[in-house]
N, C-alpha and C positions, 0 to 999 in steps of 0.2 A: 640401900644400895650405898656404893660408894663412887663419892665425886666423882669426875671423867677429869682425867688429866690430859692436860692437852698440851700440845708440841706447838702448835703457830694458832693463833698469834700469841708472843709474848708481850705483857705490859711494858711501856713505852719502847713503843718498836713502832715503825707500822706496816700493813696489812696490804696486799693487794686483795682479801676476800677470803683466803684459804683459813679453812680452819681444820684441824687434824688431831686426832689422839687416841687415845685407850682407852676403855670403859671395864672395868669387872664384870662377872657372870651375871645375870640375871635383867640383865638392860635389853631393851626391844627399839628402842627407838630413845635418838636424839635431836634432841631442838634447839638452835641455836636464834637467841635475840640480841638483836642489837639497841641500847638505850631505852630497854622492855619492850619493844615489838618484834616479832617473830618474821627472821630473816629467811631461815630455812631448816631443813630436818633431814633425816636419813635412817637409814637404818645400820646399827653396827654388823661388824663381819666378821667372826671369831675376835671379837674385842676388839676392832681398832672401827672407827670414822674418818670418812673425809667429807665434808660440809664446804660450797662455795654460797660466799654470799657478798651482800652490795654493800661497804662500806660510805659515809657519810666522809667529805674531804676536812676532815676535822675529827680533833680527841672524842672516843665513844668506848663505852662499855660494851665489853662482847660478854654474855653468860651464857656456858653451855650447861644443857639441861640432859641427865638420862632418866629415862623413865623406864619403868618396869613392867610385869604384866597384870599385878595384881596394886596398882592406883602408887607403887615407892617411885621416890624422885631423890635425888642429887644432880647438884649444881657449883658450876665452877663458873668464877666470874673474872675477868682478865680485863684489867684496865692502867692506864690510860693507854684505847690504839690509835695511832692514827692512820684512816682510813686513804688508800687510793685507790683510782683507778683500775680494777680488773682489766681493761683491754691494754693496761702498762704493761701488763707480764708477759706480752705476745713475745715470740724468738723477733729477735732483727735482725734485718737482712741486711745485704751490702748496701753502701753508701755510695749516692751519686751525686748529684747536683741537679738542679733544679732550677734551669735559667731567669723563670720569672720571678721566682724568689730572692733571687742571687743578683735580677737588679733593683727591688727592690729594697735591698738589704745596701747594696751600692748605696743609693742615692740615701735613703738615710745619713751613712755612716761621712756622706759628702757635704753635709750640712752642719756639720763638728770643728769648731777652731782646734784644729790641733791634728796629732795622730790616733788612732783609730784602727781598731781590729776587731772581728767578730767573726763566729763560728754558731751556726745552729744546724740542729739532726733533729729528724725523725726517730726516735727509735723504734719504732714499730717499721714504718713501710724503708728509711734509710734515706731519704729523700731529703735535701738542706743544701747549705749553700756557705760560703769563709768567704773572708774578704780581709787579710794583709795577716792571716790565722797564723805565719810562721814567724813573725817579727817577736824580739825579747824587749821585754816589759821589767820594769819593776814589778815583784812579784805582791808589793804589802802583805798585808793579810790571808788574799786568797791560798798561799801553801798550809794556812792552817789546817785544813782541812785533809793534806797528806800525812802532819803531824798525826792526827786522828784515824786516820789509816794505818800506820805503824804504831801507835800506844796499844790497839786493840789486838794486832798481830801478838804485840809483846804480852798481851795481858792476858789472851786466851779465854775469851767468855766476857760477858758484858756484866760490868760490875755493878755492884749494889746499889741502889739507890740512896744516894745522901752517901755513900761511901766517896773518901778525899778524890779518886781518881775519877766517879761520877761528876763529882763537883769541877772541875778543873776541864773537863772534856765538855760540861755545857757551859762552862763560863768561858771557852776560848772556842768555842762555835755560835753559841746563839748570844753572845754579849761582845764577842771578838775582843778578848782581853788578854792583853800582851802579856802579864806576869805571869796566867793560868798556863800560855804557851811556851812559858820561857820554862816554866814547874816542870811543863812533863818532856820538854825535851833534856831535862837536866835526870828527869825519872831514867829515862830511856836511854841514856848513853854517860850518867855521872858528871857532866856539863852542857850547857847550851850548845858549844857545838859538834859536843860529839855526839850527840842527842839530835842534830842535825845532819851527822855523816849517816848515821843508822836510815835515817827518812830519805837524804839523795839515794841512796843504796834500795832501797823500794820503789824509789822512781825509777832510779835507770833499770831496776829488774821487769818494772811495767812499759819500760819503752818512753818514758816520759823524758827525752834525751836534752829536751833544751828548758829545764825548770832544775834551780837552785840551791840550796837551802845553807845562808852564810849563820851561824849563830843565833841568837836568841834576836827577839825588839824589842825594841827600845818600848821605856813602859812610861808611860803618860799619852802616850801617842801612836852552717850548713844541712840540708838533709835531702832526706831521699822523696820522691813525690806523694804526693797525699792524695785522697779521694774527692779531695773537696777544693784543689788546688792551691794546698796549704803553702802559698807564696811567701814572699816579703814585697812586699811593694816601702816602704819607710819604714825607719822603727828609731825609739827614741836612743839619746845617745846619753849614758849612767856610767855611774861609777861604780866603786864594788858594793854590791848590793844583792838581795835573794833577787831571785830572775826567773820568767817562766813564759809562756806563750798562750794565745787564747787555746790553740790546737792540744796543748798537756793541758790545758786546767778543762775541758770541752772531754778529753778522753779519761781525765779521772773521774771525774762528776759520771760519766755513760760508766764508768768499771765500775763505780756505788752501786750504782741502778742497779745493773747486771747482776751485780751480787748478792744484792736482796733477793735475786729470783733462783742462785746457786748456780748464776751462770758468767764467763766473762774471766779475762785473765787474773783479779784480784783473786777468786777461791781458789785460784789455781798456785798461787803464794802458800808455805805454811803457815798457818797460826791464823787466817782469816777465813771468817765463817759468815752463811748466809744470814744468821741471828745479826751478829755483830753489823754487816751491813744494817738491816734493818733498823738497830739502834741510833748508827750514826743516821740514817735518814732523818730518823725521828729527831733529834735535834736540830740536824739543820729546817726542820717540819718548821720549829720552835724559836728559829732568828729574832731577834728583838731589830732587826733594821730592817726597816720598809721603807718604800719609795723608789725603788731602783728596777728591776727587771720584775717585781709583781705592781709594778706602779698601774699598767693599762689592763692587766688581764685578771683584776680583780671581779669577782662573781663568777667568771666563766674556767678558772684554773687556781692552781696552789702551785707555789713556791716556792721548790726547796733549794737553798742557797747560802752559798758562802763569798760575799765583797770583803775587798779589800782597799786603802786608799791612802796615800803621804801627800805632800804638798802637788808633786809635776804628775801625780798619776792616780785615775780614780777606777777600777773596775768592779763586775760583778759577775758568778759565774755561779750554773745549778742548774736542775730540773725543773718542770714547769709540767706538770700533770694535768690533763684534761680529759674529760668524756671520752674517747676514742684513744687514748695511751698518752703517751711522754716523748718530750723533747727537750735535749739540751740545750741550754744559752751562754754565750759567753761572750762578753761586749769588755773590752779594754782600751783605755782612753791615756792620753798626754797631750801635757802642753809647756812649754818650753818657762813659760811667765806664772803657771801655776794653773790648777784646772779650776775650771768653774764644775762646784760641784752640782748644781743643779744642770747644768745642760748636760753633764755626764750621765747623770741621773734617770735623766729626762732620755737621753739618748738611749740606755742600757733598757727603757719601759718601749719606748718606742718599736726595738729591735724586736723585744721576745715579743709586742702585738703583729705584729706586720709576720715574723714566723706565726705563732697560731693562726688568723685570720688565714694564711696559704694553705697551713696544712688542714685547715675544714676545707677549702674549695678543693683541694687534692682526695680530699677522701669521699666529699660526694661526687666529682666530675674529674676523675682520674684523666688527666691529659693524654695525646698521642703518644706513641713511645719515641717519636723524633724530638718531642719536647725532653725528654729524661734519658740524658745525656751521663752516660758511666764515665768514671772516671778511672784511670789506672790506681 
């Protein structure tokens, strides 16, 4: 017996539970185990197999074993694989505002001393809410996620574990290391500013027209109508700086999520694949930056996110995965006198909790149609 050739999942990637591959002649059964426990099985057809299994929301070992008629067996182990809920892979529907969620969101934001913006959207049902989501803020480190997307497009595949680009990407996304971000920009365009222009071109191709990356990071430290009222109520006044909006950041996170299942605008760009999206999500799942969007949903959900902050601004952006699916959440804050880190992080956690609770309510008791107001 020859070991099965597993196409998905790959090591150091996320998985929604799909196990697919090929096996040589003589195999009559495929058994998949997760961390030593049997999770699913199937019969190969013409040397191919597909199995759907449930994976825990953490790093796991997936073992695929081919069994033969005469007791022969051969196995392939893939690890680590970060499990995400199968329900999160369902198609996204048209976005619409949920008035109950909108009221709760605005009430939470009103308690913050400074300028705020937020965007939340259930990626399965399309329900969501937004406030001041079109306002521009200094982006801080949030656009490092866009640098990672462009780096994967240029690389044309998942880097070998421990390779220089793998280390740089992990340092940039997991540790938010500025020097790593600068090195990646230089790798992309010959200089920090040259690399930034490539990143800007990709963001423009994705329709993220209110985001712009200027050069590198300090080492050591009018728009069309949107489906969720993407307006500008108030926005900070700042100088020549990297900038973005809650609406743009939310779409970037959503695009990476969709790409992980081979859907959405990112995979329509040359050079970006579903496997690369799953690798980036794996890195986001291992962020060492906690206590923000993940602050109040621990035990009920996992948060894959990229935060950013400077003296006057503090933001968090990511995808929250829970039992029945996933939702994108973006919270941005600004204070002219300097942000209160604890207050900004607490607000991000409160917004994520409010969204999770509301989306759980909607799954249990779908509200009357008149409450679900579709927006142009």
